[in-house]
N, C-alpha and C positions, 0 to 999 in steps of 0.2 A: 328262896326255895320255890320249886315247881316241878313239873313232870320231867324236866330235863335232868333232875338229880337221879332219876331212875336209870337213865342212860349213863351218867357219870359213875354210878355204882357198878354197872355192868362192865365198864371199861377199866375200872380201878384195879390195882394190884391186890387190894384187900380181899377181893372176891377171887378165890383160887379156882382156876378153870373157867373164869367168866369170858375171857377173850383168848383165843388160841390162833396162832399163826398157821395159815394154810396156803396151799398152792391150788388155784382153781383149775389149772390144767391137769393136775394129778387127780383132782376130784372128778373131772370130766371123764378121764380114762376109766374110772371105776364105775361109772353110771351105766347101767344096763336096763333092758326092758323090764326085768323082774323087780328092780330096785325102785322103779318109779312109783310114787304114792298113788293109791287108787281111791277115788271118791265118786260115788254114784251120782252126786249132784252136779258134776261137771258137764258142761255142754260139749267139750272136746276132750277126748281121751288122749293122753300123751302117746306120741308116735315116735319111733326110733329110739336111739340111745344118746341123744344130745343132752347136755346139761343146759337147761333153760333157766335163765336168770333175768329178773326184771330189775331195772336200775332206776332209782329216783334221782333224776338229774339235779334237782334242787339241792341235794346234799353233797354233790361232787362236781360242781361247776369248775372248780380249780383243777381237779384231776382230769376232766374231759378237755379242758383248755391245754393240758400238757404239763401241768406243774407250775411252780412259782417262777415263771420267767422273770428276769430282772427288768424287762421292758413292758410289763403288763400295764403300767401307768402311762405309757406313751401312745396308747390308742389301740393296742392289740396287734399281736404278730400272727396274722391269720394263716399264712402259708405254713408256718411251723406247727400250728394247731392241726391243720389238715394232715400234715405229715404224721403227727403223733396218732391221730385217729386212724389213719390208714394202716399204720403199724399195729395198732390195737386190734383193728378188724382182721388183719392177717393172722394175728396170734390166736384170737378166739375161733377163727375158722379152722386153723390147723389143730387146735385143741378140742374140736368138736363141742363148741359152746355156742348157744344161741342167745343173743341179747335183745332186750326190748327196753328202750329208754323212754321214760315218761317225764314230761314237763308239767309244771303247774300252770294250768290255763284257767283257773277258777278266779272268781271275784267274791270270795266268801265274806259277807258282811259281818258274820260272827267273829271272824279272825281279824278284824280291822285293827284292833289294838296291837295284835302281834305284828302286823305289817308296819304299823307306825313305829313300833319299837325297833324293828329291823332296820327301817330307813334311818332312824336316829343313829344307830351303830354305823351304818354306812357313811352317813354325813360326818361322824366323828373321825372315822378312818380317813376320809377324803381330806379333812382339814389337816390331819397329821402328815399325810402324804405331800400335800402342797407346801406345807411349812418346811418339810425336809428338802423338797426340791428348791425352794427359795433360798434356803440357808446354805445347803451343801452342793446343789446342782448335780446331784448323782441320783441314780434310781433308788427308790425307797426299798426298805427291807420287806421280806416276805410276810412278816407278822401283820402287816397292814394290807394284805392282799384284798383288793376290791375288784369285782368282776368288771372287765372293760365294757363299755357301752356296746350294745348290739351283740353281746356274747350268746345269749339264748337263741336269737335268730340265726346267727352264724352256725351254731351247733346243730340246730335242726336242719339247716341246708346241707351242712357237711355230712351228717349222718345219713340223711336221705340220699345224698350222692353216692355214699359208700355202701348202700344197701342194707343198713341197719334199721330195724323197725323203730319208728318214732311215733309217739302218741302224746296227746295233751288231755288232761282231765278237764271236766266241765262243771261239776257241782261241788264235790268234796274230794280234795286231792288224796288224802290218806286212805279214805274208805275205798275209793275207786282203785287205787294201786293194789291194796291188799286183796280186793275182790277179784281183780283181773288175775292176780297171782294164783289164787285158789281155783278160780273157775277154769282157767286154761292150763292147769297142770304144771306150773312153773316150780322148779325145785327149790328156789331160794330168792332172796331179795337183797339187793345192795343198797344200803342207806345208812344214815346215822341220825336217827330220830327216836326219842323215847316212846312215842306213840305206837311205832311198829313193835317195840319190845312188849308193850301191853297187848298187842294183837297176837303175838307168838306165831310168827310166820313159819313155814316149813323149815327153812334154814335162813339165818340172818347173818349176812356178811357186811363188813365195814366198807363203805365207799370212800371214806376219807383216807384209809390206809392202803388203797389199792395201788400197786406198783408193777409196771411193765419193765422187767430187768433186761439187761443185755444178754443174759444167758438163755433167755426165751421163756422165763416163768412169769406167771401172773399172780403175784403174791398179795395177800390181804389178811385180815383177821376175821375169824368167825365168832359171833357172839352166842354164847350158850345160854339161852333164855331158861332152859330147864334147870341149869345150875343156879340161876338167880332165884327161881321159885323154890328150889330146894334149900337154898341159903336162908331165904326169908320165911320158909315153912308155910307157903301159901299155895292154894290151888289156882287154876287159871281164872276162875270166876272171881276169887278174892284179889287177884292181881288187877282186875278191872276196877274194883273198889279202891284199891291202893292208888291207882293212877288218878282216880277222880278226887281223892282226898289230898293228893299232892298239889292240885290246882292246875287248871287247863284253861283253854279259851272260853269254855262255857261257864265255869265257875272258878275264877282266879283265886289265888292263895290269899289275897287281902280280904276276901270275904269269908274266909274260914279261920280267922284268927281265934274266935272263941272255941272252935273245936281243938285247935292246937293247944290253947291254954288248958283245956280239960285233959288232953293227953299228957301234958306236962305235970299236972297235979296228980295224975294216977300213976305214972311210971317213973318220973324223975322229979327233981327239984324244980319248982316253978320259975326260979330265977335263971335256970339254964336255958340258953337259946337253942332253938331247933334249927340246925343248918346242915346242909349237905347230906352226906351218907348217913350220919347218925339220925337225922330226921327221917329218912326212909326206913330205917330199921325200927324206930320207935312207932311210926305210923303202922308198920307191918304188924308189930305186936298188938296194936290196938285193933287192927282189922281182924285178927284171929279171934277176938272176943265178940265180934259182931255176928248178926244172923247172916244166913246165906243170901246172895242176891236174888235167888228165886222167890224169896219173901221180901219184896221190895218195900212194902209198907212198914214192916217191922224194922228193916234196915234203916229207913229214913227216920223213923221215930227214935231209934237208938242213937243215931248220930246227932240229930238236932233237938232231941227232947220232945218234939211234938211234930205231928204231920201237918200242922197248920202253918209252919214256917214258910215264908215266901221262897226260900231256897230249895225247898223239897222237890218241886217239879223239875228244877234245873239240875239238881243232883241225880234224880232218876234218869233224866235225859243223858247226863254225862256217863253214868254207868252203862246204860244201854248202848251208848256210842261205842264204847270199847268192847262190849259183848258182841256187837254185830261184826266186829273185825276178827273174832276168834274163829276157829275151825267149826265149832258147833253153831255159833251164832250166825255164821255166814250163810248157811243153808236157809235159816229163817229170814235173814235179811234179803236174800236174793229170790225168795219165793214170790209168785205173782201177787199174793195177798199183801206182802210187805212192801217196803220202799224199794223201788227198782232203781239201782244206781249203776247197773252194768250195761244198759242198752247203748250208752254213748261210747263204750269201748268194744262192743261186739263187732267182729269183722265178718264172720261167716253165718250170722244168724239171719233168719228170714222173717223176723218180726218186723212190723212197721215201726218206723223211727219217728218219734215225736220230738222235734227239735226245738220247740218253743219252751225252753227251760226257764223257770223262774227262780232266781238265785235268792230271793227273799224268803223262801221256805213255803210259799203258797203254790197251789196247783196251777199249772199253766193251762190255759184254755185255748183250744184249737177248734175252729168251726168245722163241722162235718160237711162232707162233700158227697153228693149223690153219685158222682162219677167214680167208679171203683178204680179206674186207671190212674186217677190223680194221686192216690196214695201208693207210693213206690216202696218196695222193700229195699233193705240195705244192700242186698246183693246187686239190685238194679242200679242203685246209686253209686256203686263202686266205679261204674263206667261213666257216670254222668257228673262230669266236672264243669269247668268253664268251657265255653265254646272256643276259646283261644288255645286250649290245650288239646291239640290233636296229635295223632301219632306222627304225622309228617313233621309237625313243628318240634316235637320232642327230639326226633332224630336230627333235625337240622340244628337245633340248639346244642345237642350233644357234640355234633361235629364242630360247631363254632366254638364251643368250650375247649375242645382239644386244640384247636388252632390258637386260641388265646393263651393257653398254657405253654405253648412253644413260641410265643412272641411273634406270631405271624398276623398279618393284617387280614381282618375279616372282610369278606366280600359279599356276604348274603344280605338279603333285605330284611328289614325288621318285620314286615307283614308277611306271614307265611301264606302259601297258596291256598286258595279256597278249597275246602274239602266238603264231602258229602255229609251234610248235617240234616238230612230230611227227617231223621228220627226225632229231632228237637223242634217242636213247633214253637212259634213265638208266643210266649206266655203273656197273659193279660191279667191285669189287676185293677180294681177300682179303688181309688184312694179317697180318704175322708179328710176334709179340712178341719172340722170340729163338730161338736155335737149339734150345732144349729145350722151349719151350712150344707147345702146340697152338693151332690156330685154330678159330674157331667162326663159323658163319654165322647171321645173323638178318635180319629184314626191316626195311625203313625204318620206324622208329617213333620219334617224339619227337626227330627230328634225327639218328638213328643210321643208318649205312650197313649194308645187309644184302644178301644175294644174292637175285637174282630167283628162283632155283631152289635147292633144298636140295642140300647136298653134305656128304660125310662129312668130319669134322674129322680132320686128320692132322698128323703132325709133319714139319717141314721142316728142312733143313740150310742156313740162310743165304739161301734163295731163296724167292720167293713162288709161290703156286699160280697156275696158268693155267686159264682156262675159255674159253667160247665168246665172251665179250665183250671181255675185256681180257687183257693180259699185263703182268707186273711185272718190273722190273729186278732184278738181283742186288744183294746188299748192297753199299752204297757204302763206300769206304774210311773207316776210322775217323779221328778227328782226330789230329794229330801227337803230341800229349802229352795223355793223359786223366788228369787228377788227381782226378776226382770218382768216389767209390765208389758202389756201389749197382747196381741193375738198369738199367744203361745199355744201351739197345737200338740196333740199327742199322736204322732204318726203311727200308722199301721204298716206292718211288713208282711210281704207275701210269704206263704208257707213254703214255696219252692226256694225262696231266698234263704229262709231260716234253716230249711233242711240241708241245703247245700253248704251253708256256712258252718253248721254244726258238724257235718261230716268231714269237711276240710279241717275244721278246728281239731277234732279228735284224732285225726291222722297227722297233724303237724304240718299241713300244707298251707296254712294261712296264719297271719298274725292274730294272736288271741284277742287283741283289742277290738277287732271287727265284730266278733260274736258278743263281746261285752257291750259295745255301743248298740248293736241291733236288739239285744235282749233287755238291757237295763238302762240304756242311755247314760251310762256311767263308765268312767275310765280313771285308772290310777297311774300316775306318772311317777316313777321312782326318782330318787336323788342321783345326780350324776357328778362327774369329776369337774367341778367348777369352784372358783374361789368366791365366797359370798362377800368377803370384806373388801376386796380390791379388784373390782371388775373393770376391764378395759372395753368390755362389750356387754350388752344386756344379758340377763339370765338365759340359759340355753333353751329351756322350755318356752320362754317368751318369744324367742326368735322364731320358733316353728309354730306358734299359735295360729297365724293366718293360714298355714298349710293344713293344720287340723281342722280349722273351721270349714275349709273347702271340702275336705274329706267327709265331714259330717253332712254337708249339703248333698254330696253325691250319694251317700248311703241311704239318706231318707228322702231323696227325690224332691228337694226343696224347690228346685226350679219348676218341676211339674205342678206342685201345689200352687205356686204363684201364677203359673200359666192358666190353670183351671180357674183361679179366682179372677184373673183379668178377663178371661173369656166370659165368665159368668156376669161380670159387671157390664160387659158390652151387650149381652143378651138380657139385661135387666133381671137376671135371676138372683144375683147377689147385690145387696145395696152398696152404693158407692162409699158410704161412710165406714164400711168394714176395713179395719187396718190390715196391713200386709201380714200374712202368716209368718211366724217365727218358730224355729225349732231350737230348743235349748238342751245342751249336753252338760252333765255334771263332771267336772274335772277335779281330781284331788292332786294339787300341786303344792309343793313346799315353798314357803317364803318366810322371811323373818317375821313379818307381820301376821302370817297365817300358817303356822307349822302343822299342817294337816289337821286343823281344828274344825274348819268348815269348808265345804267344797266350793269351787268356783263355778258360777253359771256362765257358760260360753254359748254364744249364738252361732248358729251355722250361717255361713256366707256362701251364696251360690256363685257359680262361675259366670263369666260374662257372655257366654253363648248358650244356645239351646242344648243343654246336656240331656241325653236319653235317660230313661228310667234305669234303675239298678238291674231290673230283669233283662232289659235290652242290652245293657253293658255286659252282663254276665253270660247270657244265653244267646245273644244275637249271632247268627251264623254268617251274615252277608259281609262283603268286603267293606261296605260303608260302616258297618258295626265295628269292624276291626280298626278302621281309621278313627272312628269316634273314641274307641277305648284308648288309643294312643294319644289322641288330642286331649282327652280328659286328664290323663296322667301328666302330660306336659303342662297343661293349664294350671293344675294344682301346684306345680313346682316353678311357676313363672318362666317356663322354658318353651313356650309354643312359638318357636322361631324356625326358619328354613334350615339354617346351618346345623342346628342341633341334631337333625336326622340325617345329615349328609355323612355317609360312612367315611369319606375321605378326610373329613374334619374330626369327627367323633366316632371311633370304633364302637361297635355295638356293645361289647362287654364293658365299655367305659361310659355308657350313656347315663347310668345312675350317678357316677361321680361328676360328670359335666353338669347334670341338672341340679345336683346339690350345691355345687360351686356357684352356679348361676343364681340360685335362690339366695345364697349368702351375699352375693354381690349386689342383689337387687334390694337389699334392706336400706331403709332411710339412713340409719346410722352406719357408717362404714365399719367393717369388722376386720377384713384382711388388708394387709399391706401389700405393696406391689410385688415384693420378692416372694411373699408367702403364697400368692396365687400360683406363681411359677413353680414353687417347691411342690405343691400338690400335684401339678401336672407332670413335672420332671420325674418324681418318684414313681408315678404310674407307668411311664414309658421306660423306666430303667430296666434293663434285662436282668438285673440281679433281683428283681422283685420276686421271681419264681425260684431263685436259688437259695434254698433253705440252708445249705451248708455255709454259704457266704454270710447270710444273715445271722447264723448262729455264732460265727467267729467275729462278726463285726462288734466293735466296742464303742460305746457312746461316751465320749469325753465330757460332754456337757449336756444336761437335761434342764430345760428351762420351763418355768411355770406357764408362760404363754404358749409354748409348744404343746404342753400337755393339754391345756384347755382348748387350743385350736383343734387338736385331734379329737377331743371330746365333742366339740361343736360339729365337726365333719361326720363322725360316726353316728351321732344322734340324728343328723340329717339323712344319713343312709337308712337308718331304721325307719324314719318317717317316710322316706321315698318308697321303701318296701311295703309300708302300710298303704300308701296311696296306690301302689301297683296292684295289691290284692283287692282294694276297694273298687278299682276301675276294671276288674275282670282280668287281671294279669296280661296286659298287652305285651309286656316284656317278659320273655321266658325266665323262669326262676333261676335256671342254671347260669344265666348271663348276668344275674344280679349279685352274685356272690362277692363279698367284700375282698377276698383274697386275690381277686383278679385285678384290682386297681389300687389297693392300699396296704401298707405295712407300717405300723407305728415306729418301729425301730429305724427303718429306712427313711421315713419321713423326718425324724429328728436329726438323722445324720445329714440329710440333704439340707435341712433348715440351718444347721450349723455351718455348712459349706457355703450357703448363699450369703452369709454375712461378709465372707471374705472374697467371694467370687467377683471378678471384675466385669463379667458379662454373662449373658445366658449361655454362650458357647463354653465358657469356663465351667458353669454349673452343670452342663451336659457332658463334661469330660471330653470336650473337643470333638464330639460326634455331631457333625452338621446335620445328619438326617434326623437325629432326635430334636435338634433345635427347630427344624421345620415342623415336626409333629407338634411340638409344644406351642409354637406360634399359631398354628392352624387351630388347635383346640382352644387356645386362649381367645382367638378371634370369634369362634363359635360361641363361647361362653359369654363374651362381652357384647355380642351382637345386639344392637338396639338399646343398650344400657348407657346411661350417663354414669360411667364408672367413677366411683369415689373410693379412694383407698385411704385406709387409716394412717394417720401420721405417727411418727415415732416420738413419743413424749420424752421430756427430760427426765432422767432418772432421779429419784429422790432418796436421800440417805435417811438415816435414823432421826435426824433433826429437822427433816423436811426442808433441807437446803440442797440446791444442786451441787453435784460434785465439782471439785476444783478443775477438772479437765474440761468442763462444759462452759466455764465463764472466764473472762480475762482476769488477770491477777490484780483486781482492785482491792486495796486494803480497806479494812473496816475503819469507821471513824475512831480517831484516837487523838489525844492531846499531845502525843509524842511523835517524833519523826520516825522514819523507818529504822528498823533494828540495826541495819548495817551502817547507818549514818550517825547514830548517837552513841555517846560514851557515858554520859551522866545527865540527869535531869538538870535543866537550867531555868532560871527565872525568866519570865516573859518580858520584863521591862529592862533588863541590863542593870549592872551594878559593878562595884569595885570591892576587891578583897584587900583588907589592911591587916597587917600583923605588926603590932607594937607601933602603930602610927605610921607605918610605911606601907604604901600601896604596892602590893605584890602581884596584883592581877586585876584586870577589868575586862568586861565584855558588854557587848551591845544587846539590843532587844532581840528576842527570839520569837519570830512569828511563824515558825514551821519552816520546812524545807521547800524552796521555790523552784519552779521550772525556769530555766534561763530563756527568757523571751524579751529581748530588748526592744522589739518593735511593738509590743503590746502597750497600748496607752495606759497611763497611770490611773489607778482607781482611788477615789477619795475615801479614806477610812478614818473616821473621827477627825476630819479636817486635815489629814496628812496625806500627801500623794503616796499611792501604793502601787507597786508594780509586781506582777507575778500571777500565777494561776491558782493560788490557794487563799482562802479567806482567813485573815488572822483571828477573826472572832470565832471561827469554827475550824480550828486547825485540823488538817488531814482530809477536809472535804473540798471538792473543787468549787471555785467561784462560779456563779451563774454566767452562762454564755461562753465559758473558756473551753478550749480543747484540752481535756485532761489527759495527762500522760502518767501512768503508774510510776511510783517512785523508783522501781527497779529499772524501768526504761529511762527515767530521768538520769539515773546514775550512769547508766551505760552511755547515754547521749553526751553527758558532760565529760566523761572520761574517754570519749572517742573509742569506745569498744574495749577499754581496759577491763581487768578482772574486777567485777563488782564486789566480790567477797574480800578483796584486799583492803585493809584499813588505810586511811589516808595518813601520811606521815605529818606529824605535828611540826610546825615552825618554831624557831627560837623565841624565847620570851621577849617581851618589850621592855624589860627592866633588867638591872644587873642582879645576878644571883651569886651569893657567897663571894662577892667581891666588894672591895672598898670603893666608895663613891669618890673617885678622883677625876674631877672634870678637866684638870690640866694635863692628864696623861694623853699622849698621842696615840691614836689608834693605828694599828698596822694595816698594810694593804690587804693582807689575808683576811683580817676580820671584816674589813669593808666589803670584800668580795662575798664572804659568807652572809653578811647581813643583807647585802643587796640581793643575793640569790634567794634568801629566805623571804624578803619582802616581795620579791617578784612572784615567788610561789604563792604567797598569801593573796596577792592581788589577783592571781589567776583563779584562785578558789574562793574569791569573795562572793558574798551574796549578791544576787542581781537586782537589788533595790537599795534606795537610800531614804532614810527616815531619821527623825530626831526623837530623842526621849528626854526625860527629865534628868537622867544621870549620864547615860552613855553619850558618846559623840559619834 
C-alpha cells in the first residue's frame, strides 16, 4: 500500500469517468484566449491560443523513445528515436500545441529509499532480460522494458535540436513541475504519478498512454481528479490528508501500521487486510471524520492520539507538502515570505539568481559582494554561457551536423575562430586549502589561475576571500561518511561557476551530475545493463572510475590546490610536513557487497599537466584557452594524441566515439576482441546508419549477451565523455556529440553477427574499399601509442562446466570396457574356458582392453610379463605414459584401412565341432579346408597385437 494506490484507483474501471480517452489535437483546436485560466499570482499571462502542456519526462521515457522497440536492449536505436520525436514535433506544431519537457535533475536525500527501490526493480528486469538473451538469443519482450543507457542525455539533445523547451528541476521535482505549470499558465500536465493527482493540476493527462497515430491524431487519456474527489466525498484539502495517510517518501506506510489497525477496528473487521483500492476507500472514510487541515494541531492529535508523538512534525510536513502544490497553496508557497522554489525555472524574471542551492534542506550561504555589477540578473545570464559557445561556432557546428547526416566528410576545424569576447573579463577567485593553510596569489602562467591584482595572503576559517571581481561560497557540507585519511579539504567554488552551472542545469544544457558534484560533492550512479554473475570484463562503472576521478579534479581545481601548496612550501609559508591536499567525492554505486547501503569515497586524481582553473576553462576567450579545453577533454579520456584530432583519420562528429573506444582499449584488462573494435567502427561508417527505414525493416536473427553488454559499455562511455565535455567547458560542440551520428544498437548487433562469418575486413564492409580505408585509418588513430591487447575468445562452457564436444578431440572417458562399437559382451580379464557337460565348447584369452597396433613399440613389463601396446592393462581405457595416444575411433579406422567403423566385424568359425559327431577318422573335404583356412587367416589378421601368457588361456 502507498500513495500509488491513489493513481491506481484513478485509472481503474471501478471509478466511472475517472479516465477518459481524448485527442489532444482536438482539445487544442478548442482552446481560445477566453478559455485560458486566469490567475492574478502568475508572473506571465497566457498569450495566444495555443494549448500549453508540461511533460514530466520521468514518467514517459519509453514513449519519448518511440515505444517498445524490439531492440531497446541492444544499446539504443537513436536515429529511429530522433525520427519519432521529429514526427511528434511536427504534429504538435500543426495542432497548435506547445510542449515543455521537464527532466528530474534533483538529488533529493529524502527520496533516497525510493531511488534505491527503483534501482532494485531495474536490476531485476536487467537480470531477466539477460537470462532471456542467453537462453533464446532473441530480443526480450516489452514487459521488461528498461531505459537504454544515455537515454535521458540523448533525449535532452534531440529535443533541444528540434526546438522543444527542455528543463531540469533542481530541488524538488514534483513541486517545481506543478509550480511551473501554475505560474506560467499551462493548461495541463502529462504524467503518471499519484502525487500530481493530490496536487490537482488544471488538467491531468496520461503520459503512459500517449500515442501518435498514423491518421495524425495525438491520443491519450485524461484523468478526472474531480471525479475521484466526488467518488471519495473529499475536499481538496482532505485529499492532501488522504495522500499523507497512504504513505509517501516523508512518512512511509510501514510507520503508519498502528493507524491502519485503528481504521480496521473502526470500520471493518480487524482481520481483513487493507490493500489496493479498498484501502484507499477505507482511509477516505476515516479522513472524513477528521478535523480540517486548517487546524493542524487538532488533526495530528486525532490521528496519533497525542501531539507529542515523534511522527507529528513529519505528518504536518507531509500534509503541507501536498497543500503547497494545490491551486490555493501555490500562491502561499510561491510568495516571497514562503519557500521559493520557482527561481530555478524562471526564464524571463529579472530577479537575482542564487545558484548555491543546498539539497540537504539548509539555507545556502553566499557571500555578499560590494560590486553591484558582479550580481547578474537572469536575463543577462541568458547570453552568458561558455566562452566556447559563440554564434559563429553554433552556425559552424550546425553546418557540420548537416554534412554528417548526409554522410559527407567534415572539413572544418575543431577550434572555432576567435571571436570578440571583450565583455567577458577573466574572472579571478582565491581558493582555500583548508582552515589552517593560507592562500597565495599568482598570475596566470602556464595554465595556473592568479589574481589580476596582488593581495596579501591571509588565513581563513572555512570561507573564501572576496574581491572586486568574484565571491566564493562557504564550505560545502562534507560527505556523509569519510573513511579516507589524509589532508582532505573542503573546496570552495566560485559564484560565477555555480551561477552558470545552475542556469545551464535548469535549461537542460549540461549534465545534471556536474551541479550535483559542485553543490554536494555527491553523485548517484544507476544500475546498467550488465551481468553481475558471469562477467567477461569488470563492472561498467568500475571501468570509468578513473575517468570520473579526473573529472572531479578538473571541477574542483585540484591541480591548482597542489600548485599553491608546492609554491607555499618553497616560500616557507606552508610547512613541509603538510600532506598533499585531497578532494573526496561521494559515489553511490551498486555492488553485491554494497547494494546502495553505504556510499563509496572516491579521491579526485589530477591530470598530468598544468590544467587551468575551472573559471579559465569555462570563460577563457583566448585561443590558448580553447586549446587547453580540448586538451583537458582528451586527457580525461586517455586520447591526447596527434591523430585523434586529424580530421582525415577521425571525422569531427565521430570524435566522441573514437575517444571512448581508445579509453576502453587503454584498460589494463582487455575488454574488446579484435573483430569487435572493427565492428564499432564499421557500423559508424555504414551509410545505412542514417537510414531509419532500413533499420526498421532489419531483423536480428541472433542477439548475444556479450553484444548487449558491449553496447552498454560503449554507451556508458559516451555518457561519461559528454560529462567530461561539459566539465571542460564544451570544447566539442554539443550538436556533434549526439550518439545517433555514430552508433545504432540494432546495426551494431547486425554487424557483430556478420563479423563472425566474415573472411576479411573487406567482406565486413560489404566489398566497399573506401569504407575499409576509413576503418583502418580510424583504427590506427585509436590504437596510436597503445600496447593494444585484445580479449581472447574463451572456451564455451555447458551446464556441467565441461567444454562442448566440438572443442575437444574425441578422447573417451576412462572405462573398464572397450569402445562400444568393438564390444559385444563383457569378458573376464584373465581368459577362461566354457564347458557344457564336460565338453569344452569355448575358450578365450586374456582381455586387457583394445590395443593400438604398433609393432615397433618396445614391450613394456607388466607384472613380469612383456606387454606391447598403447594402453595400460591395469587402467584400461587410459593411455600408458609416454605413448602417442590415438582415440579408439581412429584406431579402428586405421586398422580397417578406412573401412566403415560402424560395421560389426564378422565372427570366424568356432574352433570346435558343433552339433556333429566327433569322428576323427572322417576325411575332410577340400572345401572345408579352404573355409577353415580362410577363417584362420581372417582371425590372424584381426589378432591382438601382443602376446602374453595367463594361467588358463594359451
